[in-house]
C-alpha positions in Angstrom: -118.7 6.3 74.7 -119.7 2.9 73.5 -121.3 0.3 75.8 -120.3 -3.2 74.9 -122.9 -5.1 76.9 -123.4 -8.8 76.2 -125.7 -11.4 77.6 -125.0 -14.3 79.8 -121.6 -14.9 81.5 -118.7 -12.9 80.3 -115.9 -14.9 78.7 -112.4 -13.9 79.9 -110.9 -13.8 76.3 -113.7 -11.5 75.1 -113.4 -9.2 78.1 -109.6 -9.0 77.6 -110.1 -8.2 73.9 -112.5 -5.4 74.7 -110.2 -3.9 77.3 -107.4 -3.9 74.8 -109.7 -1.9 72.5 -110.1 0.7 75.3 -113.4 -0.5 76.9 -114.0 -0.3 80.6 -115.2 -3.3 82.6 -118.0 -3.1 85.2 -118.8 -5.9 87.6 -122.2 -5.4 89.2 -122.5 -6.8 92.7 -118.9 -8.2 93.0 -119.8 -9.2 96.6 -121.4 -12.3 95.0 -118.0 -13.5 93.8 -115.6 -12.0 96.4 -115.8 -12.8 100.1 -113.7 -9.8 101.1 -116.1 -7.4 99.4 -119.1 -9.2 101.0 -117.5 -8.9 104.4 -116.7 -5.2 103.9 -120.3 -4.4 102.9 -121.5 -6.3 105.9 -119.3 -4.3 108.2 -120.4 -1.0 106.6 -124.1 -2.0 106.9 -123.6 -2.8 110.6 -121.8 0.4 111.3 -124.1 2.8 109.4 -127.4 0.9 109.9 -128.3 0.9 106.2 -127.9 -1.3 103.1 -124.7 -1.0 101.0 -124.1 -2.2 97.5 -121.0 -2.4 95.3 -119.9 -2.2 91.7 -116.4 -2.5 90.5 -114.8 -0.9 87.4 -111.6 -1.2 85.5 -110.7 1.4 82.9 -107.6 1.0 80.8 -104.9 3.7 81.3 -105.8 6.9 79.5 -109.4 5.8 79.2 -112.6 7.0 80.8 -115.4 4.9 82.2 -118.5 7.0 81.9 -119.5 10.4 80.6 -120.9 13.0 82.9 -123.9 11.6 84.8 -125.5 11.5 88.2 -126.8 8.7 90.3 -130.1 8.7 92.2 -128.3 7.2 95.3 -125.5 8.3 97.5 -122.1 7.0 96.2 -118.9 6.4 98.1 -116.0 6.0 95.6 -112.9 4.1 96.6 -110.1 4.0 94.0 -107.7 1.2 94.7 -105.1 1.6 92.0 -103.9 3.9 89.2 -104.6 7.6 88.7 -107.8 9.4 87.6 -108.8 13.0 87.4 -112.2 13.1 89.1 -114.4 16.2 88.3 -117.5 16.9 90.4 -120.1 19.4 89.4 -123.4 20.7 90.9 -126.3 18.6 89.6 -128.2 20.7 87.0 -131.5 19.2 88.1 -131.1 20.1 91.8 -129.4 18.8 94.9 -131.3 15.5 95.4 -132.0 13.9 92.0 -134.5 11.1 92.1 -133.5 9.3 88.9 -130.4 8.4 87.1 -129.3 10.7 84.2 -126.8 10.1 81.3 -127.9 13.0 79.2 -125.6 15.8 80.3 -123.5 17.7 77.8 -120.3 18.3 79.8 -119.7 21.8 78.3 -123.1 22.9 79.9 -122.1 21.8 83.4 -119.9 24.7 84.2 -116.7 24.7 86.3 -116.1 21.7 88.6 -116.6 22.2 92.3 
């Protein structure tokens, strides 16, 4: 996996070129740019009584966004389009990790749940 992080605002032609090369695209806090996402998060916060955040990802067909990892927060995934094989494993560091981890060797994770 190669991260192609730049600085400043992303240029459409550069992003499209990286996607053609197989890179995934992540938009952090898309609610800043999309009223529908902002409204959805507002409704979720009102219903559940806690803060919600959003990230959006686009991965080219046949690609993969991230290697095996865990987040230190609860995650609700909503896939809107395409097909992906999701594999969930028990967290090797315990049931409630307190920090993010990218360091897993997938062959050491065991069988998916």
